[in-house]
C-alpha positions in Angstrom: 104.8 118.8 107.5 101.9 117.1 105.7 100.8 113.6 106.8 99.3 111.4 104.1 96.9 108.7 104.8 96.3 105.8 102.4 96.2 102.0 101.8 98.6 99.5 100.4 97.4 96.1 99.3 99.0 92.8 98.2 95.8 91.7 96.4 95.8 88.2 97.9 92.8 86.0 97.0 90.0 85.8 99.5 87.2 83.5 100.4 83.7 84.4 101.4 81.5 82.5 103.8 78.3 81.1 102.3 75.0 81.0 104.3 75.7 77.3 105.0 79.0 78.2 106.7 81.2 76.8 103.9 84.0 78.9 102.4 83.8 79.8 98.7 86.9 81.1 96.9 86.6 84.4 95.0 87.8 84.4 91.4 90.7 86.6 90.4 88.3 88.6 88.2 86.0 89.3 91.1 88.9 90.2 93.4 90.1 92.7 90.8 86.6 94.2 90.5 86.5 94.5 94.3 89.9 96.2 94.4 88.8 98.8 91.9 85.7 99.5 93.9 87.8 99.8 97.0 90.1 102.3 95.3 87.0 104.3 94.2 85.8 104.4 97.8 89.2 105.5 99.1 89.0 108.3 96.5 85.5 109.3 97.6 86.7 109.3 101.3 89.6 111.6 100.3 92.4 109.2 101.2 95.7 110.5 99.8 97.1 107.3 98.1 96.5 103.7 97.3 99.4 101.4 96.6 99.1 98.0 94.9 101.9 95.4 95.2 103.0 93.0 92.5 103.1 89.2 93.1 103.5 86.3 90.7 101.8 83.5 92.6 98.5 81.7 92.2 97.2 82.9 95.6 97.4 86.6 94.5 95.0 88.1 92.0 97.3 90.9 90.6 100.5 90.2 88.9 100.5 93.5 87.0 99.3 96.3 89.3 99.8 99.0 86.7 96.9 97.6 84.6 94.5 97.5 87.6 95.6 101.0 88.7 95.1 102.3 85.2 91.5 101.0 85.2 91.0 102.6 88.6 92.4 105.9 87.4 89.6 106.2 84.9 87.1 106.1 87.8 88.9 108.3 90.4 89.6 112.0 90.8 91.9 112.9 93.6 93.8 109.9 95.0 97.4 109.1 94.1 97.9 105.6 92.8 101.2 103.7 93.2 102.6 100.4 92.1 104.8 98.8 94.8 107.2 96.2 93.7 
């Protein structure tokens, strides 16, 4: 029996804390860039899979996970990518 280790993400929007303590929202574009970097890191750490869920609301950055996963696939080597619906 093989156990696989990976991540699954809903791609909700995030905020960052600025030096003055105020919260600053992250744009959808930046969130997607961050997700692709996270997938690259997961691949480098030899995680087995990365799943990205689909949502159609303003507070989620990814409504079409296949597009984001396709972009990540061009930059990864070993990890299995999955679109969860």
